[in-house]
C-alpha positions, 0 to 999 in steps of 0.5 A: 930274125930268121924263121919268125912269123910276124903279125900286122897289127891288125892280125896281132890285135885280133889274135889277142882279141884286143884294140890296137890300142891295147896292143900298143900298150903291151908293146909299152909295158914290155909285154909285147915286142914290135919290129920295123916291117915294110914301109916302116909299119910295126910287126909282132912276133907270134911267139909273144902273141902266143905266150900272152894268149896263153897267159890270159887263158890260164885260170886266176888260181894258177896266176896268183903269187904264192908268198 
């Protein structure tokens, strides 16, 4: 991954205003991707974090699917 900004778990959780447990749940649900960092720690892609942040701030009316 060239020139991709990676965040630690603490940074990612803070950026999303969630706990680290919620962050890990997002990974297990496929909402975020994590990659191995130094010392086998996990890092989180800034693009994924930003996408989720935008999703959280969008008005509920825009999120409803039209059937």
